[in-house]
C-alpha positions in Angstrom: 44.8 -30.2 -71.2 47.5 -26.5 -70.8 50.4 -27.1 -69.4 48.4 -24.3 -66.5 45.9 -26.8 -66.1 47.7 -30.1 -65.3 50.1 -28.2 -63.0 46.4 -27.4 -61.3 45.7 -30.5 -61.2 48.8 -32.2 -59.6 49.1 -28.9 -56.7 50.1 -30.7 -54.2 46.9 -30.1 -51.3 47.4 -30.3 -47.9 46.0 -32.8 -45.8 43.7 -32.5 -43.6 44.2 -31.8 -39.5 42.6 -35.5 -39.1 45.2 -37.2 -41.7 48.1 -34.9 -39.7 47.3 -35.7 -36.7 46.4 -39.7 -37.4 50.1 -39.3 -39.1 52.0 -38.6 -35.8 49.8 -41.3 -33.2 51.2 -43.7 -36.5 55.2 -42.3 -36.2 54.7 -41.8 -33.0 53.6 -45.7 -32.5 56.7 -46.8 -34.9 59.0 -44.8 -32.0 58.2 -47.0 -29.5 59.9 -49.8 -31.3 63.3 -47.9 -31.2 62.8 -45.5 -27.8 63.4 -47.7 -25.0 60.9 -47.9 -22.6 61.2 -47.1 -19.3 59.8 -45.2 -16.3 60.0 -43.3 -13.0 59.2 -44.0 -9.5 56.5 -41.3 -8.0 55.2 -39.7 -5.1 51.7 -40.6 -3.6 50.4 -37.3 -6.2 52.3 -38.9 -9.0 55.2 -36.7 -8.8 58.7 -38.2 -10.8 61.2 -38.6 -8.7 64.9 -37.9 -10.3 67.2 -40.5 -9.6 64.2 -43.3 -10.0 64.5 -43.6 -14.0 64.6 -47.8 -14.8 64.0 -49.4 -18.4 61.5 -51.8 -18.5 60.2 -54.3 -21.0 59.0 -52.9 -24.2 55.8 -51.3 -24.8 55.8 -51.4 -28.6 52.4 -50.0 -30.0 50.9 -51.4 -33.0 47.8 -51.2 -35.2 45.6 -51.9 -33.0 47.2 -49.2 -30.4 46.7 -46.6 -33.0 43.3 -47.2 -33.9 42.3 -46.7 -30.5 44.8 -44.1 -29.7 41.7 -41.6 -30.7 39.4 -43.1 -28.4 41.4 -43.3 -25.7 42.2 -39.7 -26.5 38.4 -38.9 -26.2 37.7 -41.2 -22.9 40.9 -41.4 -21.1 42.5 -44.6 -19.5 45.0 -44.4 -16.2 47.9 -43.2 -17.7 45.9 -40.3 -20.1 43.4 -38.3 -19.4 41.0 -38.2 -21.9 39.5 -34.7 -23.9 35.5 -35.9 -23.3 35.3 -32.5 -21.0 36.6 -30.5 -23.4 35.1 -32.0 -26.2 31.8 -31.8 -24.6 32.4 -28.1 -23.7 32.8 -27.5 -27.6 29.7 -29.1 -28.5 28.0 -27.2 -26.0 29.3 -23.9 -27.4 28.0 -24.8 -30.9 24.7 -25.2 -29.2 24.7 -22.0 -27.5 25.7 -20.3 -31.0 23.2 -21.6 -32.7 20.4 -20.6 -30.2 21.8 -17.0 -30.5 22.0 -16.8 -34.3 18.8 -17.9 -34.6 17.3 -15.1 -32.8 19.6 -13.2 -35.5 20.8 -11.1 -32.7 24.7 -12.0 -33.5 24.4 -10.7 -36.9 22.8 -7.5 -36.0 24.9 -6.3 -33.3 28.1 -7.7 -35.5 26.9 -4.9 -38.3 26.9 -2.5 -35.3 30.6 -3.0 -34.3 31.7 -2.7 -37.6 29.9 0.4 -38.5 31.6 1.3 -35.0 35.1 0.9 -35.3 35.1 1.8 -39.3 38.6 3.6 -39.0 39.3 2.7 -35.7 40.0 -0.8 -36.3 44.1 -1.0 -34.9 42.1 0.4 -31.4 39.8 -2.4 -31.5 42.6 -5.1 -32.4 45.1 -3.7 -29.2 42.0 -3.8 -27.2 41.4 -7.3 -27.7 44.5 -8.8 -27.7 45.6 -7.2 -24.6 42.6 -9.3 -22.9 42.9 -12.7 -24.1 46.7 -12.0 -23.3 45.5 -11.1 -19.6 43.5 -14.4 -20.1 46.3 -16.6 -20.9 48.4 -15.3 -18.6 46.0 -15.0 -15.8 44.3 -18.8 -16.5 45.2 -20.4 -19.0 43.2 -19.5 -21.7 42.7 -21.5 -24.5 40.1 -23.9 -25.4 37.8 -21.8 -24.1 38.3 -19.4 -27.1 36.2 -21.6 -29.5 33.4 -19.7 -29.1 35.1 -16.2 -30.4 36.4 -17.0 -33.7 33.3 -17.8 -35.7 32.6 -13.9 -33.7 35.5 -12.2 -35.1 36.3 -13.3 -38.4 33.2 -11.8 -39.8 34.3 -8.4 -37.9 37.9 -8.6 -38.7 37.3 -9.2 -42.7 34.3 -6.9 -42.9 36.8 -3.8 -42.0 39.1 -5.1 -44.5 41.1 -7.4 -43.3 41.2 -11.1 -43.5 40.5 -14.4 -41.3 44.2 -14.9 -40.1 44.1 -11.6 -38.6 40.7 -12.9 -36.5 43.0 -16.0 -35.4 45.8 -14.2 -34.6 44.2 -11.9 -32.5 42.6 -14.7 -30.6 45.3 -17.5 -30.8 48.7 -15.5 -30.7 47.6 -13.6 -27.4 46.1 -16.2 -25.6 49.5 -18.3 -26.6 51.9 -15.4 -25.6 50.1 -14.6 -22.2 50.3 -18.5 -21.6 53.7 -18.2 -22.3 54.1 -15.8 -19.8 51.7 -16.8 -16.7 51.6 -14.8 -13.8 49.4 -16.9 -12.0 48.0 -19.6 -14.6 46.6 -22.4 -11.8 47.5 -24.6 -14.7 50.8 -24.0 -15.3 52.5 -21.4 -12.6 50.0 -23.2 -10.4 51.1 -26.9 -10.9 54.5 -26.3 -11.6 55.4 -24.3 -7.9 53.6 -26.5 -6.5 55.4 -29.6 -7.8 58.8 -27.8 -6.9 57.3 -26.3 -3.5 57.8 -22.4 -4.3 55.2 -19.5 -4.3 53.5 -19.3 -7.4 54.2 -15.3 -7.1 57.8 -16.3 -7.0 59.3 -14.7 -10.1 56.0 -12.6 -10.5 57.6 -9.6 -11.2 59.8 -10.4 -13.6 56.6 -12.3 -15.8 55.2 -9.7 -15.5 57.9 -7.3 -17.9 57.9 -10.8 -20.2 54.4 -10.1 -20.7 54.2 -7.0 -21.1 56.8 -7.2 -24.0 55.7 -10.5 -25.3 51.9 -9.5 -26.2 54.0 -6.0 -27.2 55.3 -8.3 -29.9 52.2 -9.9 -31.1 50.1 -6.5 -31.2 52.8 -5.8 -33.0 52.7 -8.1 -35.5 49.0 -8.6 -35.7 48.6 -5.0 -37.0 51.5 -4.7 -39.4 50.2 -8.2 -41.5 46.7 -6.7 -41.4 47.7 -3.6 -42.2 49.2 -4.7 -45.3 46.3 -6.9 -46.1 43.6 -4.1 -45.7 45.9 -1.8 -48.4 46.6 -4.4 -50.9 44.4 -7.7 -50.4 46.1 -10.0 -52.5 48.8 -9.7 -49.9 46.7 -12.0 -47.7 48.2 -15.4 -47.5 44.6 -17.2 -47.2 43.7 -14.1 -50.3 42.6 -17.3 -52.4 40.3 -18.4 -50.0 38.7 -15.2 -49.3 35.5 -15.0 -51.2 34.6 -18.6 -49.9 35.4 -17.0 -46.4 32.8 -14.2 -47.6 29.8 -16.4 -48.1 31.6 -19.2 -45.2 30.9 -16.8 -42.5 28.6 -14.4 -44.0 30.5 -11.5 -44.2 28.2 -9.6 -46.6 24.9 -10.2 -44.4 27.1 -9.5 -41.2 28.7 -6.1 -42.5 25.7 -4.3 -44.2 24.1 -1.5 -43.1 22.9 -2.1 -39.3 19.6 -2.1 -38.7 18.2 -0.9 -34.9 18.1 -3.9 -32.6 14.7 -5.2 -31.5 14.0 -5.0 -28.1 14.7 -9.2 -27.5 17.8 -8.6 -29.6 19.2 -6.4 -26.9 17.9 -8.8 -24.0 19.8 -11.6 -25.8 23.4 -9.3 -26.2 22.8 -8.8 -22.7 22.7 -12.2 -21.8 25.8 -13.0 -24.5 27.8 -10.9 -23.2 27.0 -12.0 -19.4 27.6 -15.6 -20.2 31.4 -14.8 -21.2 31.9 -12.3 -17.8 30.4 -15.1 -16.0 32.6 -17.5 -17.7 36.2 -15.3 -17.0 34.7 -15.0 -13.6 34.8 -18.3 -12.8 38.0 -19.2 -14.6 40.2 -16.8 -12.9 41.6 -18.2 -9.4 40.9 -15.5 -7.3 42.2 -17.1 -4.1 45.4 -18.3 -5.9 46.3 -14.6 -6.5 45.1 -13.5 -3.2 44.1 -15.9 -0.4 42.4 -12.7 1.1 40.1 -12.7 -2.3 37.4 -15.5 -1.1 34.5 -13.0 -1.5 32.9 -16.3 -3.9 33.8 -18.9 -1.9 32.0 -17.1 1.4 29.3 -16.7 -0.9 28.9 -20.1 -2.0 29.5 -21.3 1.2 26.7 -19.7 2.7 24.4 -20.5 -0.4 24.4 -24.4 -0.2 25.0 -24.0 4.2 21.2 -22.3 3.7 18.4 -25.1 4.5 16.4 -23.8 1.9 18.9 -22.6 -1.2 21.2 -25.6 -0.7 18.1 -28.2 -0.9 17.2 -26.0 -4.3 19.9 -25.5 -5.3 22.3 -28.1 -5.0 25.1 -29.1 -2.6 27.6 -29.6 -4.7 27.6 -25.9 -6.6 31.3 -25.4 -7.5 31.9 -21.4 -6.6 33.2 -18.6 -9.1 36.5 -18.9 -9.3 37.4 -22.8 -8.9 35.4 -23.6 -12.0 36.6 -25.5 -15.0 35.3 -27.4 -18.3 32.3 -29.0 -16.4 31.2 -25.7 -14.6 31.4 -23.9 -18.0 29.8 -26.0 -20.0 27.1 -26.2 -17.6 27.0 -22.7 -18.0 26.3 -22.2 -21.7 24.0 -24.9 -21.5 21.7 -22.5 -18.6 22.3 -19.6 -20.5 20.9 -21.0 -24.1 18.1 -22.2 -22.1 17.6 -18.4 -20.8 18.3 -17.1 -24.3 15.6 -19.1 -25.5 12.9 -18.0 -22.7 14.3 -14.2 -23.5 13.7 -14.3 -27.1 10.9 -16.2 -26.8 11.4 -18.7 -28.7 10.1 -21.7 -29.2 10.5 -25.4 -28.0 11.1 -27.3 -31.2 13.3 -24.2 -32.4 15.1 -24.2 -29.7 16.0 -28.1 -30.0 16.5 -27.3 -33.8 19.0 -24.2 -33.4 20.9 -25.9 -30.2 21.2 -29.7 -32.6 22.6 -27.8 -35.7 25.0 -25.5 -34.2 26.6 -28.7 -32.3 26.4 -30.2 -35.8 28.4 -27.0 -36.9 31.5 -27.6 -34.2 31.6 -31.7 -34.2 34.6 -32.5 -36.4 36.5 -29.7 -34.0 35.6 -31.6 -30.8 36.9 -34.8 -32.7 39.8 -33.0 -33.7 40.5 -32.5 -29.9 40.4 -36.3 -29.0 42.6 -37.3 -32.0 44.9 -34.7 -30.7 45.1 -36.4 -27.5 45.3 -39.9 -28.6 49.2 -39.5 -29.8 49.9 -38.9 -25.9 48.0 -41.9 -24.9 50.2 -43.9 -27.6 53.2 -42.1 -25.5 52.2 -43.3 -22.5 50.8 -46.5 -23.4 54.6 -46.7 -25.1 56.2 -45.8 -22.1 59.0 -43.9 -24.5 57.7 -40.6 -22.1 60.2 -41.7 -19.3 63.1 -42.1 -21.5 63.0 -39.0 -23.2 62.9 -37.3 -19.3 66.1 -39.4 -18.5 67.4 -38.0 -21.5 67.3 -34.7 -20.6 67.8 -35.4 -16.7 71.6 -36.9 -17.4 71.8 -33.8 -20.3 71.2 -31.0 -17.8 72.7 -31.6 -15.0 75.4 -29.1 -13.8 75.7 -27.4 -16.4 76.2 -22.9 -15.8 73.2 -21.1 -14.3 72.2 -19.6 -18.3 73.1 -22.3 -20.0 71.0 -24.6 -17.5 68.0 -22.2 -18.3 68.1 -22.0 -22.1 68.5 -25.5 -22.4 65.9 -26.4 -19.8 63.4 -24.2 -21.9 64.7 -25.6 -25.4 64.0 -29.3 -23.5 60.6 -28.2 -22.4 59.8 -27.2 -25.8 60.7 -30.3 -27.3 58.3 -32.6 -24.5 55.7 -30.0 -25.2 54.9 -31.3 -28.6 54.4 -34.7 -27.4 52.6 -33.4 -23.9 51.2 -30.2 -25.2 48.6 -30.1 -22.2 50.9 -27.8 -19.6 49.8 -29.6 -16.1 50.2 -32.7 -17.8 53.5 -31.7 -18.4 54.2 -30.4 -15.4 53.3 -33.4 -13.8 55.4 -35.8 -15.5 58.6 -33.2 -15.4 58.6 -30.4 -13.4 60.1 -33.0 -10.1 62.7 -34.2 -11.8 63.6 -30.7 -13.1 63.3 -29.0 -10.4 65.9 -31.2 -8.7 68.4 -30.4 -11.7 68.0 -26.9 -10.9 69.1 -27.0 -7.7 72.2 -29.0 -8.6 72.7 -25.9 -11.2 72.0 -23.4 -8.4 68.9 -22.5 -10.3 66.0 -20.7 -8.4 63.3 -22.9 -9.1 60.9 -19.7 -10.4 62.9 -19.8 -13.4 62.2 -23.3 -14.5 58.9 -22.8 -13.7 59.4 -19.6 -16.0 61.1 -22.2 -18.7 58.2 -24.7 -18.6 55.3 -22.2 -19.2 56.9 -20.3 -21.9 57.8 -23.7 -24.0 54.4 -24.4 -23.1 53.0 -21.4 -24.4 55.2 -21.2 -27.0 54.7 -24.9 -28.9 50.7 -24.7 -28.7 50.8 -21.9 -30.9 52.2 -24.3 -33.7 52.6 -28.2 -33.2 49.5 -29.7 -34.6 48.9 -32.0 -31.1 47.9 -28.5 -29.5 44.3 -29.2 -29.3 44.2 -25.4 -29.0 45.6 -24.5 -32.1 44.2 -27.2 -34.5 40.9 -26.7 -33.2 40.8 -23.1 -33.9 42.3 -23.9 -37.2 39.3 -25.9 -37.8 37.1 -23.4 -37.1 38.7 -21.0 -39.0 39.4 -23.0 -42.3 43.3 -22.2 -42.3 45.5 -24.8 -42.9 48.3 -25.9 -40.7 50.8 -24.5 -43.3 49.6 -21.3 -43.9 49.8 -20.4 -40.0 53.3 -22.0 -39.7 54.3 -19.8 -43.0 52.8 -17.0 -41.4 54.0 -17.0 -37.7 57.6 -18.3 -38.2 59.4 -14.9 -37.7 57.1 -14.3 -34.5 57.6 -17.5 -33.3 61.9 -17.7 -33.6 61.7 -13.9 -31.8 59.1 -15.1 -29.2 62.4 -18.3 -28.4 65.7 -15.4 -28.5 63.6 -13.1 -26.5 62.3 -16.0 -24.3 65.9 -17.1 -24.1 67.3 -13.9 -23.4 64.8 -13.3 -20.5 65.7 -16.5 -18.9 69.6 -15.9 -19.4 69.2 -12.9 -17.1 66.8 -14.0 -14.3 68.9 -16.7 -13.9 71.9 -14.8 -12.2 69.6 -12.2 -10.9 
């Protein structure tokens, strides 16, 4: 064996996402042996009350707790909500895609898109990133994008880019959208409600931030994409390009397009309609404008009608109030619709649906393992102690300093609590009170909170969105960090400047 072969043999290989997440779980468990346990008093709705921190008996986490963490991460307990809704949603999306792929409509549709946008790839990137950014800003679009990765990767590779470009289009744009949330009910809405201000306060400044960070993300992705197109060896995933070409059936999906059959066209219409309905169902229309209550009134008419209410059910959730249960039901229903539209046999449908679910099983489990890290923190009762550190160190600072340090503090906590609504519930009661002491507007604290959540979920391995996306795309975490490092630093600096400015306005 020559020296080159020995180097290849001993070259470090990045552990799998499961190993990374399990290692983080062990690390957090070890911290519970050194960080004092503590807790806060809470209001009836679970909001922590500033100034009520107290230490409690140590709740050290052992081997049993570490092994139990992924299970609690999936099913949840009193302290930590489970990820079962997200995991089931991902599995059903897999089944839905399996059924669509069985018809061949998706492959032929992708060929047509690649053929149409050859020579206009930049326009496609800009349009998609704006759409995903708006989704992240308005309703926290995140896990819902899992269905888009296997669709977009062959398109981007087919026009000469790589899988990282596709991941960046979806993941970076939804994260910068979340960073500059405008009416996101799970970030802006929850955080504003806790400190008792309208979600509309600070909206104009956040729209400006949204435009800035979205433009930064678009420029970053296009700059890299063009570099890869000119010289494919510049791709950070060039070593796996041939494997990706086979894995995502790029050659088959980007060959000369053939005319779609009538059934395939119907399937694609149903496919597109599914995502339109999902987006309409998730956007909080009445939170944006109370007069936009058409869907609520229509739903009340249906459920209040003696005949329709009996046939369809009395517990229908109106569009605009949907969450994971409802969009999971949507994908399941549309899978069945596609079966009938394509004249698929029952046996073919079941096999295609189950095989599609199997393809995304590892992604669904990764989400639960990531949530297990939060379960260890909560069970070890060290979350309150970390919050108390922020409470004692941030009180009484000048406005710009307070705003920036609050953002940094939220960034640290976002690593440990990647759920935006969970982070808001744990921190906003305290941070809102500290803002009053520093004479900082509550909307500034809300902006700092949601900016940290959007930024950190783009890079932390505790983020189910990130780890699920990378697992789907077969991109390693270290490769993602290497690629996004400059953009993340730039976004951090821009956000700090934004918070410093709005804090004194």
